[in-house]
VMD Tcl script that draws the C-alpha trace (Angstrom):
set ca {
  {-48.00 -84.12 -1.11}
  {-49.48 -82.41 1.91}
  {-46.05 -81.12 2.90}
  {-45.46 -79.55 -0.49}
  {-48.89 -77.87 -0.41}
  {-48.18 -76.44 3.02}
  {-44.88 -74.91 1.91}
  {-46.50 -73.42 -1.17}
  {-49.28 -71.76 0.84}
  {-46.77 -70.40 3.34}
  {-44.70 -68.85 0.57}
  {-47.73 -67.28 -1.07}
  {-48.89 -65.90 2.28}
  {-45.52 -64.22 2.87}
  {-45.61 -62.69 -0.56}
  {-49.16 -61.42 -0.14}
  {-48.54 -60.12 3.37}
  {-48.21 -56.34 3.74}
  {-44.85 -54.78 4.42}
  {-44.67 -53.03 7.78}
  {-44.72 -49.24 7.37}
  {-41.43 -47.40 7.79}
  {-42.05 -45.75 11.16}
  {-39.75 -42.97 12.36}
  {-40.03 -40.73 15.44}
  {-38.27 -37.51 16.39}
  {-38.31 -35.11 19.35}
  {-39.18 -31.66 18.04}
  {-37.61 -28.73 19.92}
  {-37.78 -30.77 23.17}
  {-41.53 -30.06 23.26}
  {-43.27 -33.05 21.62}
  {-42.58 -36.34 19.82}
  {-43.49 -36.52 16.16}
  {-43.93 -39.99 14.58}
  {-44.69 -40.56 10.89}
  {-45.14 -43.64 8.70}
  {-45.52 -42.19 5.21}
  {-41.86 -41.76 4.32}
  {-41.99 -44.25 1.44}
  {-45.56 -43.71 0.26}
  {-48.95 -42.69 1.53}
  {-50.64 -45.71 3.15}
  {-53.92 -46.97 1.70}
  {-55.45 -47.70 5.12}
  {-55.80 -45.81 8.37}
  {-53.43 -46.98 11.03}
  {-53.96 -46.50 14.72}
  {-50.95 -45.59 16.82}
  {-50.06 -46.00 20.48}
  {-46.76 -45.45 22.31}
  {-45.05 -45.10 25.66}
  {-41.66 -44.31 27.17}
  {-40.02 -46.78 29.47}
  {-41.77 -46.77 32.84}
  {-45.04 -45.40 31.41}
  {-48.35 -46.98 30.42}
  {-49.27 -47.40 26.76}
  {-51.35 -44.48 25.50}
  {-53.21 -43.92 22.24}
  {-52.37 -41.05 19.94}
  {-54.14 -37.85 20.93}
  {-53.38 -35.90 17.70}
  {-53.07 -37.54 14.30}
  {-51.43 -35.96 11.27}
  {-53.61 -36.37 8.15}
  {-53.05 -36.37 4.41}
  {-56.10 -36.68 2.16}
  {-58.05 -38.03 5.13}
  {-55.49 -40.78 5.83}
  {-53.51 -40.95 9.08}
  {-49.85 -40.47 8.23}
  {-48.41 -39.55 11.64}
  {-48.96 -38.79 15.31}
  {-47.87 -36.03 17.70}
  {-47.59 -36.86 21.38}
  {-46.38 -34.80 24.40}
  {-42.79 -34.88 25.65}
  {-41.73 -34.33 29.26}
  {-38.57 -32.23 29.14}
  {-37.90 -32.26 32.88}
  {-37.85 -36.08 32.94}
  {-35.44 -36.15 30.00}
  {-37.52 -38.85 28.34}
  {-35.42 -39.00 25.20}
  {-32.79 -40.94 27.12}
  {-35.35 -43.72 27.75}
  {-36.48 -46.40 25.31}
  {-39.53 -45.45 23.28}
  {-42.06 -48.24 22.47}
  {-44.48 -47.88 19.55}
  {-47.40 -49.97 18.21}
  {-48.99 -49.46 14.80}
  {-52.15 -51.42 13.76}
  {-54.41 -51.53 10.70}
  {-57.06 -53.74 12.37}
  {-55.69 -57.01 11.03}
  {-51.99 -56.64 11.77}
  {-50.01 -55.03 14.55}
  {-46.45 -53.69 14.03}
  {-44.35 -52.99 17.10}
  {-41.03 -51.15 17.21}
  {-38.55 -49.94 19.84}
  {-36.72 -46.67 19.26}
  {-33.89 -44.72 20.94}
  {-34.58 -41.00 20.72}
  {-31.45 -39.71 22.44}
  {-29.94 -38.39 19.18}
  {-33.28 -37.92 17.38}
  {-33.84 -34.28 18.34}
  {-34.53 -31.45 15.91}
  {-34.67 -27.90 17.22}
  {-36.69 -25.03 15.80}
  {-34.77 -22.47 13.72}
  {-33.26 -19.54 15.66}
  {-35.45 -16.46 15.90}
  {-35.15 -12.67 16.26}
  {-32.12 -12.26 14.04}
  {-30.71 -8.74 14.26}
  {-27.62 -7.04 12.91}
  {-25.74 -4.11 14.43}
  {-22.69 -2.12 13.44}
  {-20.48 -2.11 16.55}
  {-18.26 0.64 17.86}
  {-15.25 -1.47 16.79}
  {-16.31 -1.05 13.11}
  {-17.30 -4.74 12.94}
  {-20.70 -6.11 11.92}
  {-22.45 -8.12 14.65}
  {-25.31 -10.60 14.11}
  {-27.42 -11.78 17.06}
  {-30.21 -14.36 17.45}
  {-32.29 -16.19 20.08}
  {-32.30 -19.93 20.64}
  {-34.11 -22.39 22.93}
  {-31.85 -23.65 25.71}
  {-28.70 -21.84 24.45}
  {-26.39 -23.64 26.92}
  {-26.87 -26.95 25.05}
  {-26.76 -25.63 21.51}
  {-24.13 -25.36 18.79}
  {-24.85 -23.19 15.78}
  {-23.83 -22.77 12.18}
  {-24.13 -19.62 10.14}
  {-24.09 -19.28 6.42}
  {-23.22 -15.93 4.94}
  {-22.90 -14.61 1.44}
  {-21.68 -11.30 0.10}
  {-23.29 -9.66 -2.92}
  {-25.30 -12.80 -3.82}
  {-22.18 -14.96 -4.06}
  {-22.05 -18.61 -2.92}
  {-22.93 -19.39 0.67}
  {-20.07 -19.84 3.15}
  {-20.90 -22.02 6.18}
  {-19.12 -21.34 9.48}
  {-19.42 -22.96 12.91}
  {-20.27 -20.98 16.03}
  {-19.76 -22.56 19.46}
  {-21.16 -21.59 22.86}
  {-22.61 -18.25 21.77}
  {-25.50 -16.70 19.90}
  {-23.66 -14.11 17.87}
  {-21.42 -13.82 14.86}
  {-18.93 -11.09 13.95}
  {-18.16 -10.02 10.39}
  {-14.90 -8.08 10.63}
  {-14.48 -4.76 8.85}
  {-17.46 -4.88 6.49}
  {-17.43 -2.89 3.30}
  {-20.11 -0.24 3.04}
  {-20.42 -0.99 -0.68}
  {-21.24 -4.70 -0.16}
  {-24.42 -6.56 0.76}
  {-24.27 -9.17 3.56}
  {-26.93 -11.87 4.01}
  {-26.83 -14.32 6.92}
  {-28.86 -17.31 8.15}
  {-28.46 -19.50 11.25}
  {-29.30 -23.09 12.20}
  {-28.60 -25.04 15.39}
  {-28.58 -28.45 17.06}
  {-27.91 -29.99 20.46}
  {-24.21 -30.25 21.18}
  {-22.32 -33.31 22.34}
  {-22.57 -32.52 26.06}
  {-26.36 -32.59 25.84}
  {-26.86 -35.69 23.67}
  {-25.34 -34.69 20.33}
  {-28.33 -34.67 18.02}
  {-28.04 -35.99 14.48}
  {-30.33 -33.33 13.02}
  {-29.77 -29.67 12.38}
  {-32.68 -27.30 12.57}
  {-33.96 -25.63 9.44}
  {-32.27 -22.40 8.39}
  {-33.64 -19.26 9.98}
  {-35.10 -16.35 8.08}
  {-32.28 -14.31 6.49}
  {-31.10 -11.00 7.82}
  {-29.56 -8.50 5.39}
  {-27.15 -5.58 5.83}
  {-25.86 -3.23 3.15}
  {-27.22 -1.25 0.18}
  {-29.50 0.53 2.69}
  {-31.28 -2.82 3.26}
  {-30.85 -3.51 6.96}
  {-33.06 -4.86 9.72}
  {-31.94 -2.17 12.14}
  {-32.99 1.35 11.22}
  {-30.46 2.84 13.64}
  {-27.47 1.33 11.84}
  {-25.10 3.66 10.09}
  {-23.07 2.21 7.26}
  {-19.73 3.53 8.38}
  {-17.70 0.41 7.72}
  {-14.35 0.66 5.97}
  {-12.86 -1.48 3.27}
  {-10.84 -4.50 4.32}
  {-8.02 -3.61 1.94}
  {-7.90 -0.08 3.31}
  {-7.41 -1.41 6.82}
  {-4.71 -3.82 5.58}
  {-2.85 -0.99 3.84}
  {-3.03 1.16 6.98}
  {-1.64 -1.67 9.10}
  {1.16 -2.43 6.60}
  {2.14 1.23 6.41}
  {2.26 1.61 10.18}
  {4.33 -1.58 10.54}
  {6.81 -0.45 7.88}
  {7.21 2.95 9.56}
  {7.86 1.37 12.95}
  {10.46 -1.02 11.50}
  {12.22 1.83 9.70}
  {12.44 3.91 12.89}
  {13.85 0.94 14.81}
  {16.47 0.30 12.12}
  {17.55 3.94 12.11}
  {17.88 3.97 15.88}
  {19.96 0.79 16.09}
  {22.10 0.95 12.91}
  {24.26 4.03 12.54}
  {25.63 2.95 9.14}
  {22.16 2.61 7.58}
  {21.19 5.91 9.16}
  {24.15 7.66 7.48}
  {23.27 6.05 4.11}
  {19.60 6.99 4.25}
  {20.07 10.37 5.93}
  {23.56 11.74 5.14}
  {24.72 14.34 7.68}
  {25.10 17.95 6.55}
  {28.33 19.88 7.33}
  {27.99 22.47 10.04}
  {30.34 25.51 9.55}
  {31.77 26.94 12.78}
  {32.34 30.67 12.61}
  {34.69 31.48 15.48}
  {36.07 34.60 13.80}
  {34.21 37.40 12.07}
  {37.01 37.74 9.50}
  {36.16 36.44 6.10}
  {39.74 35.19 5.64}
  {39.19 32.59 8.35}
  {36.72 30.80 6.13}
  {39.39 29.89 3.61}
  {42.33 27.54 3.73}
  {45.66 29.05 2.72}
  {48.19 26.92 0.82}
  {51.50 26.03 2.37}
  {54.11 28.78 2.22}
  {51.58 31.58 2.44}
  {51.02 33.43 5.64}
  {47.56 34.65 6.34}
  {49.03 37.66 8.13}
  {50.73 38.76 4.88}
  {47.39 39.58 3.39}
  {46.70 42.95 4.99}
  {43.43 44.43 3.97}
  {44.13 47.82 5.67}
  {46.85 49.23 3.33}
  {46.40 52.61 1.53}
  {47.76 53.43 -1.93}
  {47.44 56.51 -4.05}
  {45.26 55.88 -7.05}
  {46.93 56.33 -10.39}
  {44.66 56.90 -13.34}
  {46.02 55.36 -16.54}
  {45.02 56.72 -19.89}
  {46.05 56.06 -23.49}
  {49.18 57.93 -24.62}
  {50.89 58.68 -27.98}
  {54.64 59.03 -28.65}
  {55.94 62.47 -29.91}
  {59.31 62.69 -31.80}
  {61.79 65.64 -31.51}
  {64.80 66.34 -33.72}
  {67.89 68.31 -32.73}
  {68.66 70.89 -35.53}
  {72.08 71.86 -34.12}
  {73.88 68.69 -34.97}
  {73.98 66.45 -37.98}
  {74.11 63.37 -35.86}
  {71.15 64.35 -33.91}
  {69.52 61.60 -32.03}
  {65.87 60.93 -31.91}
  {64.32 61.05 -28.50}
  {60.94 59.90 -27.62}
  {59.02 61.45 -24.76}
  {55.59 60.75 -23.52}
  {52.89 63.32 -23.33}
  {51.47 64.12 -19.99}
  {48.54 61.75 -20.26}
  {48.60 60.33 -16.76}
  {48.81 61.57 -13.26}
  {52.02 59.59 -12.90}
  {53.85 60.67 -16.16}
  {57.17 58.93 -16.90}
  {59.67 59.78 -19.62}
  {61.46 56.87 -21.13}
  {64.34 57.15 -23.61}
  {63.77 55.59 -26.95}
  {67.08 53.80 -27.05}
  {66.76 52.61 -23.49}
  {66.27 48.91 -23.29}
  {62.99 47.85 -21.75}
  {63.16 45.74 -18.63}
  {60.70 42.95 -19.32}
  {61.80 40.97 -16.39}
  {59.98 43.16 -13.95}
  {56.59 42.10 -12.73}
  {55.00 45.17 -14.26}
  {56.46 47.07 -17.16}
  {55.33 49.75 -19.61}
  {56.04 49.34 -23.29}
  {56.94 52.51 -25.22}
  {56.25 52.37 -28.91}
  {58.52 54.61 -31.04}
  {57.68 55.73 -34.48}
  {59.25 53.68 -37.22}
  {60.59 56.70 -38.97}
  {60.88 60.09 -37.36}
  {60.30 63.02 -39.73}
  {63.28 65.35 -40.19}
  {62.77 69.06 -39.62}
  {65.13 71.51 -41.39}
  {65.89 74.98 -40.07}
}
mol new
graphics top color blue
foreach p $ca { graphics top sphere $p radius 0.5 }
foreach p [lrange $ca 0 end-1] q [lrange $ca 1 end] { graphics top cylinder $p $q radius 0.2 }
display resetview
């Protein structure tokens, strides 16, 4: 009976006992340690807090964080030169009736402040450059998020530097950028990123640098320029190394060679003809040809008079041709004499 009563009271005591607060600590910007115990809910009693790093004496909290008059956290100094975050951190939290102790490793529990002094400049290389300041830059990795014309954010990593380059910005677009940072692997590899910095804006005449001139060019314009230049270079190389393609693309023009001033030398004479036979220096008397009419004569002295046809003197080279004389049509040039069908008879 007594054993059963003892087990019952023990069970009830465990149920009625308070849960230990969820205590978490973090090194802020390598300047101080921030511990809080209100992550689940605001406590209903004031806790007292004390802590120490390995090799130190226990010390009470010098600066409490309050919420509605209730202690919800503590801020204590951090010695950066001693690199205390690599040592074990011992904490003690008490409400007067119970004491909760906890050991923490703060090596990866570091949260830096957001980067400051963000500026943007348009470089001489026509690129957009963003700069910022950061505590202990040698041990910091950064991320930037950028959006163009209020589009979705694009997050990019930046290593070992405090600048970001936006290549060939468009003067008609608006660029907004923010930065956050954390300790890199070589310096402890923190689990926590800093908060995002204040945004810096460039474009639409909204820039943080009054000396910036929006002389950026479009990305597509630069791509077209580069493609055109590449095509031209390839075409020149092809023409220089391939004679056949050069003849197809650029057919050669004939070049006449005038070795003689004579016009006859420009022409090709068919076989059997001698160029020397064509003499352009001959002289010939001009013969003017005019229209002529035949005139008939009758001989009154005989009954069997014959009709003769003579030509009138109508040309400078007059020729008399007998009417009954047969025309020679085989000659290259001949003159046809037309006689009257019926000659009139004249009586004496």
